[in-house]
C-alpha positions as CSV (number, residue, x, y, z in Angstrom):
1,X,101.7,79.3,97.8
2,X,100.9,75.8,99.1
3,X,97.4,75.9,100.8
4,X,97.1,79.5,99.6
5,X,96.7,78.4,96.0
6,X,94.0,76.0,96.8
7,X,92.1,78.6,98.8
8,X,92.4,81.1,95.9
9,X,91.1,78.5,93.4
10,X,88.1,78.0,95.7
11,X,87.4,81.8,95.7
12,X,87.7,81.8,91.9
13,X,85.2,78.9,91.6
14,X,82.8,80.7,93.9
15,X,83.1,83.9,91.9
16,X,84.5,85.8,95.0
17,X,88.0,86.9,94.1
18,X,90.2,88.7,96.6
19,X,90.0,92.3,95.5
20,X,93.2,94.4,95.5
21,X,94.1,98.1,95.0
22,X,97.6,99.3,94.3
23,X,99.1,102.6,95.2
24,X,101.6,103.5,92.6
25,X,102.1,102.7,88.9
26,X,105.9,102.2,88.6
27,X,107.8,99.1,87.6
28,X,106.9,97.0,90.7
29,X,103.3,98.1,90.7
30,X,102.8,97.2,87.1
31,X,104.6,93.9,87.5
32,X,102.5,93.0,90.6
33,X,99.3,93.7,88.7
34,X,100.5,91.6,85.8
35,X,101.2,88.6,88.1
36,X,97.8,88.9,89.7
37,X,95.9,89.2,86.4
38,X,97.7,86.5,84.4
39,X,98.8,84.0,87.1
40,X,96.7,84.3,90.2
41,X,93.2,82.8,89.9
42,X,90.9,84.0,92.7
43,X,92.5,87.5,92.9
44,X,91.8,90.7,91.0
45,X,93.2,94.2,90.8
46,X,90.2,96.5,90.9
47,X,91.8,99.9,91.4
48,X,95.0,101.8,91.0
49,X,95.9,105.2,92.6
50,X,98.7,107.2,91.0
51,X,99.6,110.8,90.9
52,X,99.9,110.7,87.1
53,X,96.6,109.6,85.4
54,X,98.3,108.2,82.2
55,X,100.7,106.0,84.2
56,X,97.9,104.8,86.4
57,X,95.7,103.8,83.4
58,X,98.7,102.1,81.8
59,X,98.7,99.5,84.6
60,X,95.5,98.2,83.1
61,X,95.9,99.0,79.4
62,X,99.2,97.1,79.3
63,X,97.1,94.1,80.2
64,X,94.4,94.7,77.6
65,X,91.9,96.1,80.1
66,X,90.0,99.4,79.8
67,X,90.1,101.4,83.0
68,X,87.6,103.9,84.3
69,X,88.8,107.3,85.5
70,X,87.4,108.1,89.0
71,X,87.7,111.7,90.3
72,X,85.7,111.1,93.5
73,X,84.5,108.4,95.9
74,X,81.2,108.0,94.3
75,X,82.7,107.3,90.9
76,X,85.2,104.9,92.4
77,X,82.5,102.9,94.3
78,X,80.4,102.7,91.1
79,X,83.3,101.5,89.0
80,X,84.3,98.7,91.4
81,X,80.7,97.6,92.0
82,X,80.2,97.3,88.2
83,X,83.2,95.2,87.8
84,X,85.3,97.9,86.0
85,X,88.9,98.6,86.7
86,X,89.2,102.0,88.4
87,X,92.0,104.6,88.3
88,X,92.2,107.7,90.5
89,X,94.9,110.2,91.5
90,X,93.8,110.2,95.1
91,X,95.0,107.2,97.1
92,X,92.9,108.3,100.1
93,X,89.8,107.3,98.1
94,X,90.8,103.7,98.3
95,X,90.4,103.7,102.0
96,X,86.7,104.2,101.9
97,X,85.9,102.0,98.9
98,X,83.7,99.0,100.0
99,X,84.9,96.6,97.3
100,X,88.6,96.5,98.2
101,X,90.0,93.8,100.5
102,X,93.6,94.8,100.5
103,X,95.8,97.7,99.5
104,X,99.4,97.4,98.2
105,X,101.8,100.3,98.7
106,X,104.3,100.2,95.9
107,X,105.4,103.8,95.3
108,X,108.8,103.8,97.1
109,X,107.9,107.3,98.4
110,X,107.8,108.5,102.0
111,X,105.3,111.2,102.9
112,X,102.9,110.4,100.1
113,X,103.1,106.7,101.0
114,X,102.7,107.4,104.7
115,X,99.4,109.2,104.1
116,X,98.1,106.5,101.8
117,X,99.0,103.6,104.1
118,X,97.5,105.3,107.2
119,X,94.3,106.0,105.4
120,X,94.0,102.5,104.0
121,X,94.6,101.0,107.5
122,X,92.1,103.3,109.1
123,X,89.7,102.4,106.4
124,X,89.8,98.7,107.3
125,X,92.0,97.5,104.5
126,X,94.7,94.9,104.9
127,X,98.0,96.6,104.0
128,X,100.7,94.8,102.0
129,X,103.9,96.9,102.1
130,X,106.2,96.8,99.1
131,X,107.9,99.9,100.3
132,X,110.8,98.7,102.6
133,X,111.9,102.3,103.1
134,X,108.6,103.3,104.7
135,X,108.3,100.1,106.6
136,X,111.9,100.5,108.0
137,X,111.0,104.0,109.2
138,X,107.5,103.8,110.7
139,X,106.5,100.2,110.3
140,X,106.1,99.6,114.1
141,X,103.5,102.4,114.5
142,X,101.7,101.3,111.3
143,X,101.5,97.8,112.9
144,X,100.0,99.4,116.0
145,X,97.4,101.2,113.9
146,X,96.6,98.0,111.9
147,X,96.1,96.0,115.1
148,X,93.7,98.7,116.4
149,X,91.8,98.5,113.1
150,X,91.7,94.7,113.1
151,X,93.6,94.4,109.8
152,X,96.9,92.8,108.8
153,X,100.0,94.9,108.2
154,X,102.7,93.0,106.4
155,X,105.7,93.2,104.2
156,X,105.3,91.5,100.9
157,X,106.9,88.1,100.1
158,X,109.5,88.0,97.3
159,X,111.6,90.9,98.6
160,X,114.6,89.8,100.7
161,X,113.0,90.4,104.2
162,X,109.9,88.3,103.4
163,X,111.9,85.5,101.9
164,X,114.1,85.5,105.1
165,X,111.0,85.3,107.3
166,X,109.8,82.3,105.4
167,X,113.1,80.6,106.1
168,X,112.9,81.6,109.8
169,X,109.4,80.1,110.1
170,X,110.6,76.8,108.5
171,X,113.7,76.7,110.7
172,X,111.7,77.3,113.9
173,X,109.3,74.6,112.8
174,X,112.1,72.0,112.9
175,X,113.7,73.3,116.1
176,X,116.5,75.4,114.7
177,X,117.0,78.8,116.4
178,X,117.7,81.6,113.8
179,X,120.6,83.8,114.9
180,X,121.6,85.7,111.7
181,X,119.5,86.8,108.8
182,X,121.7,87.6,105.8
183,X,121.4,88.9,102.2
184,X,123.8,88.2,99.3
185,X,125.0,91.4,97.5
186,X,127.2,92.0,94.5
187,X,128.2,95.6,95.2
188,X,128.5,98.2,97.9
189,X,129.7,101.7,97.3
190,X,128.2,104.5,99.4
191,X,129.1,107.2,96.9
192,X,127.1,105.9,94.0
193,X,124.7,108.5,92.7
194,X,121.9,108.7,90.1
195,X,124.5,109.9,87.6
196,X,126.7,106.8,88.1
197,X,123.8,104.4,87.8
198,X,122.1,105.8,84.6
199,X,123.2,102.9,82.4
200,X,122.1,100.2,84.8
201,X,118.8,102.1,85.4
202,X,118.1,102.4,81.7
203,X,118.9,98.7,81.1
204,X,116.3,97.5,83.6
205,X,113.7,100.3,83.4
206,X,114.5,101.7,86.8
207,X,114.7,105.2,88.2
208,X,118.4,106.2,88.5
209,X,118.0,107.2,92.1
210,X,116.4,103.9,93.0
211,X,119.3,102.1,91.2
212,X,121.8,104.2,93.2
213,X,120.0,103.2,96.5
214,X,120.7,99.6,95.6
215,X,124.4,100.3,95.3
216,X,125.1,102.8,98.1
217,X,123.9,100.6,100.9
218,X,120.6,102.4,101.5
219,X,118.3,99.6,100.1
220,X,120.0,96.8,102.0
221,X,119.9,98.8,105.2
222,X,116.2,99.3,104.9
223,X,115.6,95.6,103.9
224,X,117.7,94.4,106.9
225,X,115.9,96.8,109.1
226,X,112.5,95.3,108.1
227,X,113.7,91.8,109.0
228,X,115.4,93.0,112.2
229,X,112.3,94.8,113.4
230,X,110.3,91.6,112.6
231,X,112.5,89.4,114.7
232,X,114.0,91.7,117.3
233,X,117.5,91.2,116.0
234,X,120.2,93.8,116.1
235,X,123.4,94.7,114.1
236,X,126.9,93.8,115.3
237,X,128.0,97.3,114.3
238,X,126.8,100.3,112.4
239,X,126.4,99.4,108.7
240,X,126.7,95.6,109.5
241,X,129.8,93.5,109.0
242,X,129.4,92.8,105.3
243,X,132.4,90.5,104.5
244,X,133.4,91.1,100.9
245,X,134.8,88.1,99.0
246,X,134.9,89.9,95.7
247,X,137.9,92.0,96.5
248,X,135.9,95.0,95.4
249,X,135.4,93.5,91.9
250,X,131.7,92.9,91.2
251,X,132.7,90.7,88.2
252,X,135.0,88.4,90.3
253,X,134.1,84.7,90.5
254,X,131.6,84.1,93.3
255,X,132.4,81.9,96.2
256,X,129.9,79.3,97.4
257,X,127.8,80.7,100.3
258,X,128.9,77.8,102.5
259,X,132.5,79.0,102.2
260,X,131.7,82.6,103.3
261,X,129.4,82.3,106.3
262,X,132.2,81.3,108.6
263,X,133.2,85.0,108.5
264,X,130.3,85.7,110.9
265,X,131.2,83.0,113.5
266,X,133.3,85.1,115.8
267,X,130.8,88.0,115.8
268,X,128.0,85.6,116.5
269,X,129.9,83.9,119.3
270,X,130.4,87.2,121.0
271,X,126.9,88.4,120.4
272,X,125.2,85.3,121.6
273,X,127.5,85.0,124.6
274,X,126.3,88.4,125.7
275,X,122.7,87.3,125.5
276,X,122.0,89.0,122.2
277,X,118.9,88.1,120.1
278,X,120.8,87.5,116.8
279,X,122.0,89.9,114.1
280,X,121.2,90.9,110.6
281,X,124.0,91.3,108.0
282,X,125.0,90.6,104.4
283,X,127.9,89.1,102.4
284,X,129.4,90.3,99.1
285,X,130.7,88.0,96.4
286,X,128.9,84.8,97.3
287,X,126.6,82.6,95.4
288,X,123.8,81.8,94.9
289,X,122.9,85.4,94.4
290,X,120.8,87.3,94.7
291,X,119.5,85.0,97.4
292,X,119.2,85.2,101.2
293,X,120.4,83.0,104.0
294,X,119.6,82.4,107.7
295,X,122.1,80.9,110.1
296,X,120.7,79.0,113.1
297,X,121.7,76.9,116.0
298,X,120.4,73.6,117.4
299,X,120.4,72.8,121.2
300,X,119.4,69.2,121.1
301,X,122.5,67.0,120.6
302,X,120.6,64.2,118.9
303,X,119.0,66.6,116.4
304,X,122.5,68.0,115.7
305,X,123.6,64.5,114.9
306,X,120.8,64.2,112.3
307,X,121.5,67.6,110.8
308,X,125.0,66.4,110.2
309,X,123.7,63.2,108.7
310,X,121.5,65.2,106.4
311,X,124.6,67.1,105.2
312,X,124.0,70.3,107.1
313,X,127.4,70.0,108.8
314,X,128.4,69.4,112.4
315,X,127.4,72.8,113.7
316,X,127.3,74.8,115.9
317,X,125.9,77.0,113.1
318,X,123.7,75.8,110.3
319,X,123.1,77.8,107.1
320,X,119.7,77.6,105.3
321,X,119.3,79.6,102.2
322,X,116.9,80.4,99.3
323,X,118.8,81.0,96.0
324,X,116.5,83.6,94.7
325,X,114.0,86.3,95.6
326,X,111.4,87.0,93.0
327,X,109.9,90.2,94.2
328,X,106.6,90.9,92.4
329,X,106.0,87.2,91.5
330,X,105.5,86.3,95.2
331,X,103.5,89.3,96.4
332,X,100.1,87.7,95.6
333,X,100.8,85.0,98.1
334,X,101.2,87.6,100.8
335,X,97.9,89.2,99.8
336,X,96.1,85.9,100.0
337,X,97.7,85.0,103.4
338,X,96.6,88.3,104.8
339,X,93.1,88.4,103.5
340,X,92.2,84.7,103.7
341,X,94.1,83.6,106.7
342,X,95.0,86.7,108.7
343,X,98.6,85.8,108.4
344,X,101.4,88.3,108.0
345,X,104.4,87.3,105.9
346,X,106.5,89.7,108.0
347,X,105.4,92.4,110.4
348,X,107.2,94.4,113.2
349,X,107.5,92.4,116.3
350,X,107.1,95.4,118.6
351,X,109.0,98.7,118.6
352,X,112.0,99.3,116.3
353,X,115.0,97.2,117.0
354,X,117.2,99.1,114.5
355,X,116.7,102.0,112.1
356,X,118.3,103.5,109.0
357,X,120.3,106.7,109.7
358,X,121.3,109.4,107.2
359,X,124.9,110.1,106.5
360,X,126.4,112.8,104.2
361,X,127.3,111.4,100.8
362,X,129.3,114.6,100.1
363,X,130.3,117.6,102.1
364,X,126.9,119.3,102.8
365,X,126.4,123.0,103.2
366,X,123.5,125.0,104.6
367,X,120.7,125.2,102.1
368,X,121.3,121.7,100.7
369,X,118.1,119.6,100.5
370,X,118.1,115.9,100.9
371,X,116.0,115.2,97.9
372,X,115.5,111.5,97.6
373,X,116.6,108.0,98.6
374,X,119.7,107.1,96.5
375,X,120.2,110.8,95.7
376,X,123.3,113.0,95.7
377,X,123.2,114.2,99.3
378,X,122.9,111.2,101.6
379,X,123.1,107.5,102.0
380,X,121.5,105.2,104.5
381,X,123.1,103.0,107.1
382,X,121.5,100.6,109.5
383,X,122.1,101.2,113.2
384,X,120.7,99.9,116.5
385,X,117.8,102.0,117.8
386,X,119.5,102.7,121.2
387,X,122.4,104.5,119.5
388,X,120.0,106.4,117.2
389,X,118.2,107.7,120.2
390,X,121.3,108.4,122.3
391,X,123.0,110.4,119.5
392,X,119.8,112.1,118.2
393,X,120.4,110.7,114.7
394,X,117.8,111.4,112.1
395,X,116.4,108.4,110.2
396,X,116.9,108.8,106.4
397,X,113.2,108.3,105.8
398,X,112.5,111.4,107.9
399,X,115.4,113.4,106.5
400,X,114.1,113.2,103.0
401,X,112.8,116.7,102.1
402,X,114.8,118.3,104.9
403,X,117.1,121.3,104.5
404,X,120.6,121.2,105.9
405,X,121.3,124.1,108.3
406,X,125.0,123.7,109.0
407,X,128.1,122.3,107.3
408,X,128.3,118.5,107.5
409,X,131.4,116.7,106.3
410,X,131.1,113.7,104.0
411,X,130.3,110.4,105.9
412,X,129.2,112.2,109.1
413,X,125.9,111.0,110.5
414,X,123.2,113.7,110.3
415,X,121.2,114.6,113.5
416,X,117.8,116.0,113.9
417,X,119.4,119.3,114.9
418,X,121.2,119.5,111.5
419,X,118.0,119.5,109.4
420,X,115.1,121.8,109.1
421,X,112.1,119.6,108.2
422,X,109.0,120.6,106.3
423,X,106.1,121.4,108.5
424,X,102.9,119.4,108.9
425,X,104.1,116.1,107.5
426,X,102.2,112.9,108.4
427,X,105.5,110.8,108.5
428,X,107.0,113.1,111.1
429,X,103.9,112.8,113.3
430,X,103.8,109.0,113.0
431,X,107.5,108.7,113.8
432,X,107.1,110.9,116.9
433,X,104.1,108.8,118.0
434,X,106.2,105.7,117.4
435,X,108.9,107.0,119.7
436,X,106.4,108.1,122.3
437,X,105.0,104.5,122.5
438,X,108.2,102.5,122.2
439,X,111.1,104.7,123.4
440,X,112.1,105.0,127.1
441,X,111.1,108.3,128.6
442,X,114.7,109.6,128.7
443,X,115.2,108.7,125.0
444,X,112.1,110.7,124.0
445,X,113.4,113.7,125.8
446,X,116.7,113.5,124.1
447,X,115.2,113.5,120.6
448,X,114.4,116.8,119.2
449,X,111.4,117.1,116.8
450,X,110.3,120.2,115.0
451,X,106.7,119.4,114.1
452,X,105.4,122.9,114.3
């Protein structure tokens, strides 16, 4: 927030706050709105779009604000112009509203979010993505669309990928080359379901399926996909290495991070020796959690001497970490960076480097529908894009809503040929366009799409 906070205070003093609209009214959306309204001078939430009117209005009423319901574009424009706080059930209306600088996507959905984000970008709005699942599926093509529209497309700060990217920029600024982006986790069990996570979800006010996606590997796969696609990094193997120092016990004493990162050394040596761009990964049972870390190298021997002097160790690998990620608290900084400075916290570097594939969480039979992220049917696992294309694997973000057409054993990756997708979806069209732009011609021909 340094520099950004000064710029925002200037906008506040001038009476020209950065104006923000939020798509969604769940836990994250409400928390982001609260942070903006109570702690971010020079920024204002002017509109919320949500499928349920009462939940959309609650974003404002919880803050003591009286929202205005807007059923059409005319009403929305009038409300924003008058200084009122607007609520609508149509996120596409936000795209055409003149009084909105940036749109935050915070629904955690796929198709609904894809349509909302595309409309906002095409409407000339900076887009702050708080939906790692959508970003990890079609982020590269959304970046292409944003560049064409002259707006910023960025992941939000506060979530693990954005915090990692902040570390990367710092490290590169002092001459350290990042070679591994890591996250610290407390649990990994691919067979967790909404039923197993009910108690945790109720304790923290979360959707049970969302809570299951935290535990079954889906969430971290998407998060690490976002940072991989922002840096060009890869995975050492499907699902990442993920050394576990807890012995499978999430309540076991945590080891200091510095004592765990050596588990990656041999993998990094081999990857870098082969000319690799670096890898993304995670560790279980380390502290400080739930933080992030980035491992880097230093070529200059004199600078290595000084890093050792400053207690970073003798190398060849140096670990930098942030002991926390504060999610919604840090999103306003990303909004300001995009609107005021044209700076993306984290955005796809080019085409996808990796993706998140769908695997069967149980034995699937014809007729089963993959209903939701963290659901009963499938879990996500990160994989290099070359393998995804070569094996015709379906990304989990695309598989949601699809109907299984043949038996699939538990833990088997699901292919495009295994799933009948709903017709006419925006997300399928965008994924196909992404592949047409970034995949080699042969890879495009190998991937089968049913977009009729």
